[in-house]
SEKOL-951303 format. One line per 8 residues: number of its first residue (from 1); for each residue y negated, z, x negated of C-alpha. Coordinates in pm, whole numbers, plus 32768, in hexadecimal, padded with zeros to 4 digits. Example, Ala and Ser with C-alpha at 12.3 -4.5 7.8 and 13.67 -1.06 7.14 Angstrom:
BEGIN
1) 81C2:830C:7B32 ~ 806A:82CA:7AA9 $
//
This chain:
BEGIN
1) 3CA9:2223:ED7F ~ 3D78:21A6:EEA5 ~ 3C4C:2129:EF6B ~ 3BBD:2090:EE30 ~ 3CF6:1FB9:EE13 ~ 3CC4:1F39:EF76 ~ 3B62:1ECF:EF1F ~ 3BE3:1E23:EDE5 $
9) 3CF0:1D6C:EEAF ~ 3BF1:1CE9:EFA8 ~ 3B03:1C88:EE90 ~ 3C14:1BC2:EDE1 ~ 3C6B:1B15:EF29 ~ 3AFF:1AB3:EF57 ~ 3AE1:1A31:EDF4 ~ 3C23:1968:EE13 $
17) 3BA5:18CB:EF55 ~ 3A62:186A:EEA8 ~ 3B23:1787:EDB9 ~ 3B7B:1678:EEB9 ~ 3A29:16A5:EF63 ~ 3974:1658:EE1E ~ 3A69:1540:EDC6 ~ 3A1D:1499:EF15 $
25) 38B2:1477:EEAB ~ 390E:13A6:ED7A ~ 3A3B:12D6:EDE0 ~ 3ADD:1238:EF0E ~ 3C36:1299:EE8E ~ 3C15:13F3:EF28 ~ 3BFD:13D2:F0A1 ~ 3C1E:1525:F149 $
33) 3BA3:1577:F2A5 ~ 3B61:16CD:F33B ~ 3CCD:16EB:F3A7 ~ 3D43:16C2:F23E ~ 3C57:17D2:F1C7 ~ 3CC6:18B4:F2E2 ~ 3E3A:1888:F29C ~ 3E10:18B6:F126 $
41) 3D38:19EA:F15D ~ 3E46:1A7F:F23C ~ 3F57:1A2C:F140 ~ 3E99:1ABB:F017 ~ 3E28:1BF2:F0D2 ~ 3F81:1C2E:F160 ~ 4020:1C0D:F00A ~ 3F23:1CF9:EF70 $
49) 3F45:1DFA:F084 ~ 40C2:1DF0:F07C ~ 40C2:1E2D:EF06 ~ 3FC4:1F45:EF35 ~ 40A1:1FDD:F042 ~ 41CA:1FD0:EF54 ~ 40FC:2078:EE44 ~ 4099:2190:EF30 $
57) 41E2:21D1:EFE1 ~ 42FB:2176:EEF2 ~ 4360:2267:EDE2 ~ 43DD:21E4:EC98 ~ 4343:20D8:EBC0 ~ 4471:1FF1:EBC8 ~ 447E:1FF7:ED44 ~ 430A:1FA9:ED58 $
65) 4333:1E83:EC6B ~ 445B:1DF9:ED30 ~ 43A6:1E14:EE7E ~ 4261:1D7D:EDFD ~ 4329:1C69:ED51 ~ 43DA:1C19:EE99 ~ 428E:1C14:EF54 ~ 41F9:1B29:EE4F $
73) 432E:1A4A:EE5B ~ 4312:1A25:EFD6 ~ 419B:19E4:EFB3 ~ 41D9:18CA:EEB8 ~ 42E7:1830:EF94 ~ 4201:182E:F0C4 ~ 40DF:17AA:EFF4 ~ 41B1:168E:EF66 $
81) 4238:1634:F0BD ~ 40DD:1628:F154 ~ 404F:1565:F02D ~ 4153:1455:EFFB ~ 4271:1497:F0ED ~ 4381:14CC:EFE9 ~ 4481:1529:F0F4 ~ 440E:142D:F1FA $
89) 43EF:1528:F315 ~ 430B:14FD:F443 ~ 4256:162F:F3B6 ~ 41B5:1545:F2B7 ~ 414B:144A:F3BE ~ 4258:134A:F369 $
//
């Protein structure tokens, strides 16, 4: 079951990355280059693998939920900063 979850995580990452790739074929509003796909793939995979690591190593359902919630929170903060620069850091290219 554990290895099956890793395959599911990678499949979900691939499907999520297909969304902007398909959108680019129909509109000019989505303008990703290979670097954007690479960074988002790393972020999504890293988030998935960190949550999987927490599920494997941490005992207790509440602790797992807290750790995965924290990982998701950091993911969303990084995603928002890269997308629109909500904090105005050089990390976002401002």
